DRENDO-1510 file (C-alpha; in Angstrom, 1 decimal, always signed):
<recs>
REC; n; res; u; v; w
REC; 1; MET; -20.7; +6.5; -0.6 .
REC; 2; THR; -18.0; +4.5; +0.1 .
REC; 3; ARG; -15.1; +4.7; -2.7 .
REC; 4; PHE; -12.8; +2.1; -3.5 .
REC; 5; SER; -9.4; +1.8; -5.4 .
REC; 6; ALA; -8.5; -1.4; -7.5 .
REC; 7; ASN; -5.2; -2.8; -6.5 .
REC; 8; LEU; -3.5; -3.7; -9.7 .
REC; 9; GLY; -0.5; -5.9; -8.4 .
REC; 10; PHE; -3.3; -8.3; -8.0 .
REC; 11; LEU; -6.4; -7.8; -10.0 .
REC; 12; TRP; -6.4; -8.0; -13.6 .
REC; 13; GLN; -2.6; -9.4; -13.4 .
REC; 14; GLU; -3.5; -11.2; -16.9 .
REC; 15; LEU; -3.5; -7.5; -18.3 .
REC; 16; SER; -0.8; -4.6; -19.1 .
REC; 17; LEU; -1.0; -2.2; -16.2 .
REC; 18; PRO; -2.6; +0.5; -18.9 .
REC; 19; ASP; -5.4; -2.2; -19.6 .
REC; 20; ALA; -5.9; -2.9; -15.9 .
REC; 21; ILE; -6.1; +0.7; -15.3 .
REC; 22; ARG; -9.1; +0.9; -18.1 .
REC; 23; ALA; -10.6; -2.5; -16.7 .
REC; 24; ALA; -10.8; -1.0; -13.2 .
REC; 25; LYS; -12.4; +2.1; -14.3 .
REC; 26; ARG; -15.4; +0.0; -16.6 .
REC; 27; ALA; -15.8; -1.9; -13.1 .
REC; 28; GLY; -16.7; +0.9; -11.4 .
REC; 29; PHE; -13.6; +1.5; -9.2 .
REC; 30; ASP; -12.8; +5.2; -8.4 .
REC; 31; ALA; -9.3; +4.7; -8.4 .
REC; 32; VAL; -6.2; +2.5; -8.6 .
REC; 33; GLU; -3.0; +1.8; -7.1 .
REC; 34; CYS; -0.2; -0.7; -8.0 .
REC; 35; HIS; +3.1; -2.4; -6.5 .
REC; 36; TYR; +5.7; -2.6; -9.2 .
REC; 37; PRO; +4.9; -0.4; -12.4 .
REC; 38; TYR; +8.3; +0.2; -13.6 .
REC; 39; ASP; +8.5; -2.4; -16.5 .
REC; 40; THR; +5.5; -0.1; -18.2 .
REC; 41; PRO; +6.8; +3.4; -19.4 .
REC; 42; ALA; +5.4; +6.0; -17.0 .
REC; 43; GLU; +3.9; +8.1; -20.4 .
REC; 44; ALA; +1.7; +4.8; -20.8 .
REC; 45; VAL; +0.0; +5.0; -17.2 .
REC; 46; ARG; -0.2; +8.6; -17.4 .
REC; 47; GLN; -2.3; +8.2; -20.7 .
REC; 48; ALA; -4.2; +5.4; -19.5 .
REC; 49; LEU; -5.1; +7.4; -15.9 .
REC; 50; GLU; -6.1; +10.5; -18.0 .
REC; 51; GLU; -8.6; +8.5; -20.4 .
REC; 52; THR; -10.2; +6.8; -17.5 .
REC; 53; GLY; -10.0; +10.0; -15.2 .
REC; 54; LEU; -8.8; +7.6; -12.2 .
REC; 55; SER; -6.1; +8.4; -9.9 .
REC; 56; MET; -3.1; +6.4; -8.5 .
REC; 57; LEU; -3.3; +6.5; -5.5 .
REC; 58; GLY; +0.3; +4.8; -4.7 .
REC; 59; LEU; +3.2; +2.4; -5.6 .
REC; 60; ASN; +5.8; +0.4; -3.9 .
REC; 61; THR; +9.7; +0.7; -3.9 .
REC; 62; ALA; +10.9; -2.3; -6.0 .
REC; 63; ARG; +11.9; -5.1; -3.7 .
REC; 64; GLY; +15.8; -5.4; -4.7 .
REC; 65; ASN; +16.8; -8.9; -5.8 .
REC; 66; ILE; +13.7; -11.3; -5.9 .
REC; 67; ALA; +16.0; -14.2; -6.9 .
REC; 68; ALA; +17.6; -13.6; -3.7 .
REC; 69; GLY; +14.9; -13.2; -1.3 .
REC; 70; ASP; +14.6; -9.5; -1.4 .
REC; 71; ASN; +11.3; -8.1; +0.2 .
REC; 72; GLY; +12.4; -4.2; +0.2 .
REC; 73; LEU; +15.9; -2.7; +1.2 .
REC; 74; ALA; +15.3; +0.3; +3.4 .
REC; 75; ALA; +16.0; -1.7; +6.7 .
REC; 76; ILE; +19.0; -3.8; +5.7 .
REC; 77; PRO; +22.1; -2.3; +6.7 .
REC; 78; GLY; +25.0; -2.2; +4.4 .
REC; 79; ARG; +22.7; -1.8; +1.1 .
REC; 80; GLU; +21.5; +2.1; +2.2 .
REC; 81; ASP; +23.0; +3.0; -1.5 .
REC; 82; GLU; +20.6; +0.4; -3.2 .
REC; 83; ALA; +17.7; +1.7; -1.2 .
REC; 84; CYS; +17.7; +5.1; -1.8 .
REC; 85; ARG; +18.4; +4.4; -5.5 .
REC; 86; LEU; +15.0; +2.5; -5.3 .
REC; 87; ILE; +13.5; +5.4; -3.6 .
REC; 88; ASP; +14.2; +7.9; -6.0 .
REC; 89; GLN; +13.2; +5.5; -8.7 .
REC; 90; ALA; +9.6; +5.3; -7.0 .
REC; 91; ILE; +8.9; +8.9; -6.1 .
REC; 92; ASP; +10.4; +10.1; -9.7 .
REC; 93; TYR; +7.9; +7.5; -11.5 .
REC; 94; ALA; +5.1; +8.4; -9.0 .
REC; 95; ALA; +5.7; +12.5; -9.7 .
REC; 96; ALA; +5.6; +11.2; -13.5 .
REC; 97; ILE; +2.2; +9.4; -13.1 .
REC; 98; GLY; +0.9; +11.7; -10.4 .
REC; 99; ALA; +0.7; +9.4; -7.8 .
REC; 100; ARG; +0.1; +10.5; -4.3 .
REC; 101; ASN; +1.8; +8.0; -2.1 .
REC; 102; VAL; +5.1; +5.6; -2.3 .
REC; 103; HIS; +5.2; +2.7; +0.1 .
REC; 104; VAL; +9.0; +2.2; +0.9 .
REC; 105; MET; +9.6; -1.5; +1.4 .
REC; 106; ALA; +11.6; -2.2; +4.7 .
REC; 107; GLY; +12.9; -5.7; +3.8 .
REC; 108; LYS; +13.7; -8.5; +5.8 .
REC; 109; ALA; +15.8; -7.6; +9.2 .
REC; 110; ALA; +15.7; -7.5; +12.5 .
REC; 111; GLY; +17.5; -5.5; +15.7 .
REC; 112; ASP; +18.4; -1.9; +16.3 .
REC; 113; GLU; +20.7; -1.7; +13.5 .
REC; 114; ALA; +18.1; -2.5; +11.2 .
REC; 115; ARG; +15.6; +0.3; +12.8 .
REC; 116; GLY; +18.3; +2.7; +12.5 .
REC; 117; THR; +18.9; +1.9; +9.2 .
REC; 118; PHE; +15.2; +2.3; +8.0 .
REC; 119; ILE; +14.9; +5.5; +9.8 .
REC; 120; ALA; +17.9; +7.0; +8.1 .
REC; 121; ASN; +16.6; +5.8; +4.8 .
REC; 122; LEU; +12.9; +7.0; +5.7 .
REC; 123; ARG; +14.4; +10.3; +6.4 .
REC; 124; TYR; +16.1; +10.6; +3.1 .
REC; 125; ALA; +12.6; +9.5; +1.2 .
REC; 126; CYS; +10.4; +12.0; +3.1 .
REC; 127; GLU; +13.1; +14.9; +2.5 .
REC; 128; ARG; +13.3; +13.7; -1.5 .
REC; 129; ALA; +9.2; +13.4; -1.4 .
REC; 130; ASP; +8.6; +16.7; +0.0 .
REC; 131; LYS; +9.9; +18.0; -3.1 .
REC; 132; THR; +7.2; +16.6; -5.1 .
REC; 133; GLY; +4.6; +16.5; -2.7 .
REC; 134; THR; +4.6; +12.8; -2.2 .
REC; 135; THR; +3.2; +11.3; +1.0 .
REC; 136; ILE; +5.9; +8.2; +2.2 .
REC; 137; LEU; +4.1; +5.5; +3.4 .
REC; 138; ILE; +5.2; +2.1; +5.7 .
REC; 139; GLU; +3.2; -1.1; +6.1 .
REC; 140; PRO; +3.6; -3.7; +8.6 .
REC; 141; LEU; +3.1; -7.3; +7.0 .
REC; 142; ASN; +2.3; -10.5; +8.4 .
REC; 143; TYR; +4.7; -13.0; +9.7 .
REC; 144; ARG; +3.4; -15.5; +7.5 .
REC; 145; ASP; +3.0; -13.5; +3.9 .
REC; 146; ALA; +6.4; -12.0; +4.8 .
REC; 147; PRO; +8.2; -14.1; +6.9 .
REC; 148; GLY; +11.6; -12.1; +8.4 .
REC; 149; TYR; +10.0; -9.0; +7.1 .
REC; 150; PHE; +11.2; -5.8; +9.8 .
REC; 151; LEU; +7.9; -4.2; +10.0 .
REC; 152; GLN; +5.4; -6.5; +11.5 .
REC; 153; THR; +3.0; -4.2; +13.8 .
REC; 154; ALA; +1.3; -1.1; +13.7 .
REC; 155; ASP; +2.9; -0.2; +17.1 .
REC; 156; ARG; +6.3; -0.5; +15.3 .
REC; 157; ALA; +5.5; +1.6; +12.7 .
REC; 158; LEU; +3.9; +4.3; +14.7 .
REC; 159; ASP; +7.5; +4.2; +17.1 .
REC; 160; ILE; +9.3; +4.9; +13.7 .
REC; 161; ILE; +6.9; +7.5; +12.3 .
REC; 162; ALA; +7.1; +9.4; +15.9 .
REC; 163; ALA; +10.9; +8.9; +15.8 .
REC; 164; ILE; +10.9; +10.5; +12.4 .
REC; 165; ASP; +8.4; +13.2; +13.0 .
REC; 166; ALA; +8.2; +14.1; +9.3 .
REC; 167; ALA; +4.4; +15.6; +8.0 .
REC; 168; ASN; +4.5; +13.6; +4.9 .
REC; 169; LEU; +5.1; +10.0; +6.5 .
REC; 170; LYS; +2.2; +8.0; +7.1 .
REC; 171; LEU; +1.1; +4.3; +8.2 .
REC; 172; MET; -0.6; +2.2; +5.6 .
REC; 173; PHE; -3.2; +0.4; +7.5 .
REC; 174; ASP; -3.8; -3.0; +5.7 .
REC; 175; CYS; -6.4; -4.4; +7.8 .
REC; 176; TYR; -5.6; -8.1; +6.4 .
REC; 177; HIS; -2.2; -7.9; +7.6 .
REC; 178; LEU; -3.2; -6.2; +11.1 .
REC; 179; GLN; -5.9; -8.6; +11.5 .
REC; 180; ILE; -3.4; -11.9; +11.5 .
REC; 181; MET; -0.7; -10.0; +13.6 .
REC; 182; GLN; -2.8; -7.8; +16.2 .
REC; 183; GLY; -6.5; -8.0; +15.6 .
REC; 184; ASP; -8.5; -5.3; +17.4 .
REC; 185; LEU; -8.8; -3.4; +14.0 .
REC; 186; THR; -11.9; -1.1; +15.5 .
REC; 187; ARG; -9.6; +0.3; +18.3 .
REC; 188; ARG; -6.8; +0.2; +16.2 .
REC; 189; LEU; -8.5; +2.5; +13.6 .
REC; 190; GLU; -9.8; +4.9; +16.4 .
REC; 191; ASP; -6.6; +5.2; +17.7 .
REC; 192; HIS; -4.5; +5.8; +15.1 .
REC; 193; MET; -6.5; +7.6; +12.3 .
REC; 194; ALA; -4.2; +10.8; +12.4 .
REC; 195; ALA; -1.0; +8.6; +11.6 .
REC; 196; ILE; -3.2; +6.7; +8.7 .
REC; 197; GLY; -2.3; +7.7; +4.8 .
REC; 198; HIS; -4.1; +4.9; +3.2 .
REC; 199; ILE; -6.2; +1.6; +4.2 .
REC; 200; GLN; -6.3; -1.5; +2.2 .
REC; 201; ILE; -8.7; -4.6; +2.8 .
REC; 202; ALA; -9.0; -8.3; +2.0 .
REC; 203; ALA; -10.7; -11.2; +3.5 .
REC; 204; VAL; -9.1; -12.8; +6.5 .
REC; 205; PRO; -7.4; -15.7; +6.1 .
REC; 206; ASP; -7.6; -16.3; +3.0 .
REC; 207; ARG; -6.8; -12.9; +1.3 .
REC; 208; ARG; -9.9; -13.2; -1.1 .
REC; 209; GLU; -12.6; -11.2; -2.1 .
REC; 210; PRO; -13.4; -9.0; +1.3 .
REC; 211; ASP; -17.2; -10.2; +1.4 .
REC; 212; HIS; -16.1; -13.4; +4.1 .
REC; 213; GLY; -14.2; -14.3; +6.6 .
REC; 214; GLU; -13.4; -13.3; +10.2 .
REC; 215; ILE; -13.7; -9.4; +9.4 .
REC; 216; ASP; -17.1; -7.6; +9.1 .
REC; 217; TYR; -15.7; -5.4; +6.5 .
REC; 218; ARG; -19.5; -3.6; +6.9 .
REC; 219; HIS; -18.8; -2.7; +10.2 .
REC; 220; ILE; -15.2; -1.1; +9.4 .
REC; 221; LEU; -16.6; +0.8; +6.7 .
REC; 222; GLN; -19.3; +2.0; +8.9 .
REC; 223; LEU; -16.6; +3.0; +11.4 .
REC; 224; LEU; -14.2; +4.7; +9.0 .
REC; 225; GLU; -17.5; +7.1; +7.8 .
REC; 226; LYS; -18.0; +7.6; +11.5 .
REC; 227; LEU; -14.3; +8.8; +11.9 .
REC; 228; GLY; -14.5; +10.9; +8.8 .
REC; 229; TYR; -11.9; +8.8; +6.5 .
REC; 230; ASP; -13.4; +10.1; +3.2 .
REC; 231; ARG; -10.4; +8.5; +0.9 .
REC; 232; PRO; -10.7; +5.4; -1.5 .
REC; 233; ILE; -10.3; +2.2; +0.3 .
REC; 234; GLY; -7.7; +0.1; -1.2 .
REC; 235; ALA; -9.0; -3.3; -2.4 .
REC; 236; GLU; -5.9; -5.5; -2.3 .
REC; 237; TYR; -6.9; -9.4; -2.3 .
REC; 238; ARG; -6.1; -11.9; -4.6 .
REC; 239; PRO; -9.1; -13.1; -6.7 .
REC; 240; ALA; -11.0; -16.5; -6.0 .
REC; 241; THR; -11.0; -16.8; -9.5 .
REC; 242; THR; -11.0; -14.1; -12.1 .
REC; 243; THR; -11.3; -10.6; -11.1 .
REC; 244; GLU; -14.9; -9.9; -12.7 .
REC; 245; ALA; -16.3; -13.1; -11.5 .
REC; 246; GLY; -15.5; -11.6; -7.9 .
REC; 247; LEU; -16.9; -8.3; -8.0 .
REC; 248; ALA; -20.3; -8.7; -6.6 .
REC; 249; TRP; -18.8; -7.0; -3.3 .
REC; 250; LEU; -18.2; -4.0; -4.7 .
REC; 251; GLN; -21.7; -2.8; -5.2 .
REC; 252; ALA; -22.8; -4.4; -2.0 .
REC; 253; TYR; -20.3; -2.3; +0.1 .
REC; 254; ARG; -21.5; +1.0; -1.7 .
</recs>
């Protein structure tokens, strides 16, 4: 049976993070993940995870100065110290709650200097994360939702992963973003499975519940089973109305 993780960056946003974890358990999710949990004490999150028996699959590094337009810092030349502080914060928080993965946000940048900066910061992240048994993820984001973001394609992500050659650096394969940017999801999943650390889903083009739109997720889920992918799949979508009102897909896809 396919297992699913509730992305609490989008689902149950009206609730505190601990209560959103409890809501995900009641709804039948097998795990949870989040974006930026840092305003919630780690102990409160850990208690909710222990109470529900759910695992927290991952979280993101903080974006930086949101008011100034930051969307991560790791690929921005000249802000290496800030980027490393955010990496430290994320890895420490993940360790405190038992989260498996940290997604390092690249930020808005371009060019060879940005690539070198991203690689250097990811090397730092991988070395730091190795001490806690944490996996570092990098995720291509599409140009509509994240204009100017440094990492936009799986090919660029795989190039960076190969350059760093760290066992705990993996690709976050978000079907929504990669369908918009590149398509051909079946072949990409087949070709890149060894490099994938986590998979996320949402409808394209509206990023709503994954039961409509141009991606046939029944095919994708069958393919993942065939390929031997046995980890929970992240439901990272924006509910059309309330989270509960849109959960029919969850049982249908099991």
